[in-house]
N, C-alpha and C positions, 0 to 999 in steps of 0.2 A: 647424844646420850646412848643411843643404840642404833646399830645398822645391820642390815642383811646385805651381804656383798656376794652377788652372783651365786646365791644359795640354791642348791638342788636338794629335794627331800621327797619322800614318799613312804609307801608301805610295802615292804618286800620288793617285788619286781615292778610294782606300779609307781611310776614317777609322777608326782603331783605338782611340785614346784619346779619350774624350769628356769633356773638361773635368774632369780629375782633380786632385785636391788630396791631397798627402801631405807629410810632413816627417820629417826624420832629425835627431835631436839628437846632439851630439858625445858619443862613447863608447858609443853604443848598437849593438845588433844589431837591425835592423828587417828583417822579412821581408814579402814580397808573394806571396800564394798565389792560385791560381785554376786553372781547367781549361785545357787546351790551347786556344790561340786566343783567350784572354780579354784578352790585352794585356800580360802580365807582361814578356816580353822587350822589347817595344816601349817600355814605361815605363823599363826600365833603360837601354836604348840612347838614349833621349831625354835622360836625365840628362847624358850626355856628348856629345850632339849627333852621335852616329852616325846617328841618325834626327832630323831637324829638326822641331821643333814648329811648327805653323801658327798657334797662338794661345796665350796665357798666358805665364807666366814660369817660368824655372828659376833659382832664386837660391841661390848657394853662398857662405856666409860674407859675406852682404851684397851680393854682386856678381851682377848678372844675366848669366847665361852664354848666354842664348838666341842671340846672334849670334856666338859665339866658335867657331873651329875646334877640333876634337877635341884636337889636340896642345897647344893653349893650356890646355885644361881639365886635361889630364894634368899639365902644368907646375904647375898650381895645387893638385895633390894628389888628384885623382880618377882612379882607375884601374879599368878593367873586366876582369874574367876571363870570357871569352865562353863561351857554350854550345858544347859540342863540342871544347873545349880549343884547337883551331887552333894547334897547335905547328908549327914548321918541321921537317918529318919527317926531312929528310936532314941536318939540323944536329944536333950533339951536344946532350945535355941542358944542359951548361954554356954552350954558345953560345946556346941558347934563353933561358936565365936572363939572360945578358949583354944580350940584346936588350931585356929589360924596362927596362934602364937606359939605353937609347939617348939619352934627353934629358939625362942627367947628365954632369957633367964632373969629378966628385970621385972620382978613381980609388981613393984609399984607402977612401973611404966605400963604394964599389961592392964592393970586395973584402970589407969587413967585412960588408956585407949578404948577399953570396954565402955567406960562412961561416955566417951566421946561418940562411939558408934550408937549408943542409945540416944544421944542427942541428935545425931543425924537421922536415925530411924526410930522415932518415938514408939511406933507400933511394936518394935522388937522388945523394948523395955516392958510393955504390957504382956508380951508373950514369952518372956525369958525363961519361964519354968516349963513351958509347953513343949511337947515332943515336936521336933522340926518337921516330921512327916505329916503332921496335922495342920500345917499352915497353909494358907492360900498360895496360889502361884505367885502373886506379887509379893507377899511376905517372905516366901522362900527366896525370891531373888534379892530382896533387901538383906536377908540373912547371909546369902552367898557373897554379896559384895562386902558386908560388914566383916565376914570371916577373913576375906582377902585383906581388908584394911588392918586387921589384927596383926598381920606380919610386919606392919609398918613399912610398906613398900615405898620406893622412890619412883618406881615405874609399875603401874597397874595395868595388866592385860585383861580386857573384858571381852568375853566371847558370847555374842548374841544376848545381851542383857534384857532386850524387850521381847524375846521369843515367847509367844503364847500369852502375853499380857494384854488386858483391855486398854484401850487408848488413854483413859485417864491415868492408869498406873504407868504406862510408857512415858507420859509427860513427867510424872513424879520422878521416875528413875533417871531420866535425862537431866532434870534439874539437880538431882543429887550428884550426878556425874560432874556437872559444872562446878558445884560446890567443892567436890573433892579436888578438882584442879586448882580452884581458887586458894586452897589451903596448901598448895605446893606439891602435889602428886601429879607426875606426868602420866598421861593416859593414852593407851593404844586400844582402839575400839574396833572390833570386828562386828559387823551388824548388817542384817538384811533390810532393816528399815532405813534405806539410804537417805530419805529426805530428813529424818530426825538426826541421823548421824552426821550428815554434812552440815546441818544447821548449826551444830555445836562445835564442829571441828575447825581447828586452825588450818589444817591441810588434810588431803585425802589421797588415797590411791584406788584405782579400779583394777581388779584382777579378773582375768578371763583364761580358762584352761591352763592355769598355772603360771601365767605371765602377767606382768604389770602392763597394762595397755594405756592408762591415763594417770596423770597426777596433776595436782594443782591445789589452790586453796579451796576450802569448803565452799566459798561463794562462787568460785570459778567453776567448780564441778557441778554445782547446782544449776548454773546457767548453761552448761554444755548441752547442746542438742542431743548428742549420742547418749549421754547419761539420762536425760529426760525420757527419751524413748525406751531405753533398756531397763532402767531401775526406778524411775519416778512415776511411771504410768502416764506420762504425758506424750502427746503426739505432736 
């Protein structure tokens, strides 16, 4: 569905990604794990040209996306849920969700998807008139994911969805990620909680200093001794 082919990217003179290759097949959950500063978020942002690659290709459903503006990539079905949620704090929850559909012109479809988001996240229905900035951290993460779903993505890019959440909320968020995939959305997950990410992933990649160092199924990486020592807190 999407592949990065020998992609190089960074910020000004700072090279973060060093000729990385990875691919996502339709219907999968694929996760990218690594330590802080390894290049996880840069890889995700490069997929939708929030960060522009300086070499290599980003290919989505056979089309090279490398030169396209981000909004054109969103139109093609790729949506990012950014790290830190980045909600519009003074707008209501429902207004934030509606912003996720800003490129759409199918009013009836938008309303149907809004109702579906409230089914996925009942707490958001209760809070729909509340200012997004007044939500708890877990509720804000739910709102950020729901806003991403309002674009009706075929590929959903999730950046650190468990960041700063209590363990019980982390479990809820990962259950919802599984449900979203079961409904037909392909998911690329960047996550520091390596154990949870690999537990739900079909496949995973490990990135270190901008290079892919390991790949395998989620189960294979969970059992890998190097992964256990470096990312799972096991000796």
